[in-house]
C-alpha positions in Angstrom: -239.3 -43.8 48.8 -235.8 -44.2 47.6 -234.9 -42.1 44.6 -231.4 -43.2 43.9 -229.1 -46.2 43.5 -225.4 -45.3 44.1 -222.6 -47.7 43.4 -219.2 -47.0 45.0 -215.8 -48.4 44.6 -213.5 -46.8 47.2 -209.8 -47.0 46.6 -207.7 -45.6 49.4 -204.0 -44.9 49.2 -202.7 -46.9 52.2 -199.4 -46.8 54.0 -196.9 -49.2 52.6 -197.3 -52.7 53.8 -200.9 -52.3 55.0 -203.7 -54.2 53.4 -206.3 -52.3 51.5 -209.0 -54.9 52.6 -209.1 -53.5 56.1 -209.9 -50.1 54.7 -212.6 -51.5 52.4 -214.1 -53.4 55.3 -214.2 -50.1 57.3 -215.9 -48.3 54.4 -218.6 -51.0 54.2 -219.1 -50.7 58.0 -219.8 -47.0 57.4 -222.5 -47.9 55.0 -223.9 -50.5 57.4 -223.9 -48.0 60.3 -225.8 -45.5 58.1 -228.8 -47.9 58.0 -229.2 -47.6 54.2 -230.1 -50.7 52.1 -227.0 -52.0 50.3 -225.5 -54.9 48.5 -221.8 -55.8 48.4 -220.4 -57.0 45.1 -216.9 -58.0 44.1 -215.8 -54.6 42.7 -218.3 -52.2 44.2 -221.1 -51.7 46.7 -224.5 -50.5 45.7 -226.7 -48.4 48.1 -230.3 -47.5 47.8 -231.8 -44.4 49.3 -232.3 -40.7 48.8 -229.5 -39.1 46.8 -228.5 -36.5 49.4 -228.4 -39.1 52.2 -226.2 -41.4 50.1 -223.8 -38.6 49.2 -223.5 -38.0 53.0 -222.6 -41.7 53.5 -219.9 -41.3 50.7 -218.4 -38.3 52.6 -218.4 -40.3 55.8 -216.7 -43.2 54.0 -213.9 -40.9 52.7 -213.5 -39.3 56.2 -213.1 -42.7 57.7 -210.4 -43.6 55.3 -208.5 -40.5 56.3 -208.8 -41.4 60.0 -207.4 -44.8 59.3 -204.4 -43.3 57.6 -205.2 -43.1 53.9 -203.2 -40.4 52.2 -205.9 -39.9 49.6 -209.0 -41.7 48.3 -210.4 -42.4 44.9 -214.1 -42.9 45.0 -215.5 -44.2 41.7 -219.3 -43.5 41.8 -222.2 -44.4 39.6 -225.6 -42.9 40.2 -229.0 -43.8 39.0 -231.4 -41.0 40.0 -235.0 -41.6 39.4 -237.3 -39.0 41.1 -240.4 -41.3 41.0 -238.5 -44.0 43.0 -236.1 -46.9 42.3 -235.2 -50.1 44.2 -232.2 -52.5 43.8 -234.6 -55.3 43.0 -235.9 -53.4 40.0 -232.7 -53.9 38.2 -231.7 -57.3 39.5 -234.8 -59.4 40.1 -234.7 -61.1 36.7 -231.2 -62.5 37.4 -232.1 -64.0 40.8 
């Protein structure tokens, strides 16, 4: 069972003239490749899983930004840790 929801907004410092959107798309691809449940929102992406696994995904996202040429990366992260389990739907179902 998942014990965490982690929302991340990744803001890479990109070389002049490059679009940040390509980097963001690559970061989301890292999440997809990790096989965790996630939802993309306009300003952040929220993942569901075990906290340690999700932190590993964040590390891979930052590593991918560096390989694409980002000089540095700001990762704004929000974590909901609930040892007994938590799902994305628990917080959003009443709005759907």
